C-alpha positions in Angstrom: 88.8 54.6 218.4 86.4 52.0 219.6 86.8 48.3 219.2 84.5 46.6 216.6 82.4 43.9 218.1 82.9 40.6 216.2 80.8 37.5 217.1 82.5 34.1 216.8 81.1 32.4 213.7 80.3 28.7 214.3 78.5 25.9 212.6 76.5 22.9 213.9 74.9 19.8 212.5 71.5 18.4 213.6 71.8 14.7 212.6 68.9 12.3 213.1 68.8 8.5 212.6 66.1 5.9 213.1 67.0 3.0 215.3 64.4 0.3 215.0 61.6 2.9 214.9 63.2 5.2 217.5 64.3 8.6 216.3 67.7 9.6 217.8 70.1 12.5 217.4 73.8 12.3 217.2 75.6 14.4 219.8 79.1 14.7 221.1 80.1 14.5 224.7 83.0 16.8 225.4 85.3 17.8 228.2 84.8 21.5 229.2 85.7 23.7 232.1 82.3 22.8 233.6 82.9 19.0 233.2 81.4 16.7 230.6 78.8 18.5 228.4 76.7 17.5 225.4 76.5 19.4 222.1 75.7 19.1 218.5 78.7 18.3 216.3 79.8 21.9 216.0 82.8 24.2 215.8 84.3 27.4 214.5 84.5 28.6 210.9 88.1 28.5 209.7 89.7 31.0 207.4 89.2 30.0 203.7 86.1 27.9 204.1 82.4 28.3 203.7 79.9 27.6 206.5 78.9 24.4 204.6 82.5 23.2 204.3 83.1 24.0 208.0 80.1 21.9 209.0 81.3 19.0 207.0 84.8 19.3 208.5 83.6 19.8 212.1 81.2 16.8 211.9 84.0 14.5 210.6 86.5 15.8 213.2 84.1 15.5 216.1 82.1 12.3 215.2 84.3 10.4 212.6 81.3 10.4 210.3 81.1 12.0 206.9 78.2 14.5 206.6 76.4 16.0 203.7 74.3 19.2 204.5 71.0 19.2 202.7 69.2 22.2 204.4 69.8 25.0 206.8 67.8 24.7 210.1 68.5 28.3 211.1 71.0 31.0 212.1 71.3 31.6 215.8 72.9 34.1 218.1 73.8 33.3 221.7 76.0 34.9 224.4 78.3 33.2 226.8 79.6 35.0 229.9 81.8 33.7 232.7 83.7 35.4 235.5 87.4 34.9 235.3 89.4 34.5 238.5 91.6 37.6 239.0 90.0 39.5 236.2 87.8 42.6 236.4 85.9 41.9 233.2 84.2 38.6 232.5 84.8 36.4 229.5 82.1 37.6 227.1 81.6 35.8 223.8 78.8 36.0 221.4 78.3 33.1 219.0 76.7 33.3 215.5 75.7 29.7 214.7 74.8 28.4 211.3 73.0 25.1 211.8 72.5 22.5 209.1 70.7 19.2 208.8 71.5 16.5 206.2 72.7 13.0 205.6 75.1 11.1 207.7 77.6 9.2 205.6 80.3 6.6 206.2 81.9 6.2 209.6 85.7 6.5 209.4 86.9 3.9 211.9 90.4 5.1 212.3 89.5 8.8 212.5 90.5 10.2 215.9 88.0 12.5 217.5 88.8 16.2 218.1 90.7 17.2 221.2 88.2 17.3 224.1 85.6 15.1 222.5 85.2 12.0 224.7 82.6 10.1 222.6 79.6 10.4 220.4 76.1 9.5 221.7 72.7 8.9 220.2 69.9 10.3 222.2 66.1 10.6 221.7 64.5 14.1 221.7 63.0 13.4 225.2 66.5 12.3 226.5 67.9 15.6 225.2 65.1 17.6 226.7 65.6 15.8 230.1 69.3 16.7 230.4 69.5 20.5 229.6 71.8 20.9 232.6 74.4 19.0 230.6 74.1 21.0 227.4 77.2 23.0 226.4 75.0 25.5 224.6 71.4 26.6 225.0 71.3 26.3 221.2 71.5 22.5 221.3 67.9 22.2 222.3 66.7 25.2 220.2 68.2 23.8 217.0 66.7 20.3 217.6 63.3 21.7 218.4 63.4 23.9 215.2 64.4 20.8 213.2 61.6 18.7 214.7 59.2 21.6 213.8 60.2 21.2 210.2 62.2 24.4 209.9 64.3 24.1 206.8 65.9 26.7 204.5 67.7 26.1 201.2 71.5 25.9 201.2 71.4 28.7 198.6 70.5 31.1 201.4 74.2 31.3 202.1 76.5 32.7 199.5 80.3 32.5 200.0 82.1 34.9 197.8 85.2 33.6 196.0 87.3 36.1 198.0 86.9 34.0 201.1 88.9 31.2 199.5 92.0 33.5 199.1 93.7 32.9 202.4 97.0 34.5 201.4 96.0 37.8 203.1 96.5 38.7 206.7 93.7 37.6 209.0 
C-alpha cells in the first residue's frame, strides 16, 4: 500500500493600504529556523473551517486586525525542502495556498500576536521586491504581483460543503 500524498492547505491575505499617497502592504515578520522572515498574514486551514474563515482567523491572530475577504487573488502550489540533520530523507512539504484580498478592519489593541510573530510591517511593493532573501515563501512576491496585476476571482469560486463543519469525526 502506498502513502497518499497530501499537500498542506494554507491561506494568505494580501492587504493593501494607502499612506499619504503611498501604497503599502501589510506583512508579518516572524521567527523561523532561518531567522527573521517576512510573509503575508498566512497560516494553515484548521478542521471545521472554510478557507475564508481560516483567512479571517489567521489575519487576526498574526496581525491583530480584523479582515474581510472580498476576492480571491489565486490558488498557488509551492514546495519546501530542507535537509534534516541525522535524517536520510529531507523535510519535504508541498503547500496549497488560497490567497485572498479584501478590507482591513479594526485593530484589536489587546490581541496578542501568534507565537513566532515578532511584529507587523507595512512595506511598499518595491521594498518587498528588494528583500526577497527575507521572504519566508516565494509565494509572498507572486501573490502581491498577481494582486497588483488586477487578478481577482469571486469568492463563490470556493464552495465549502456543510460536512466540513462537522468536526466530531476522526481527523
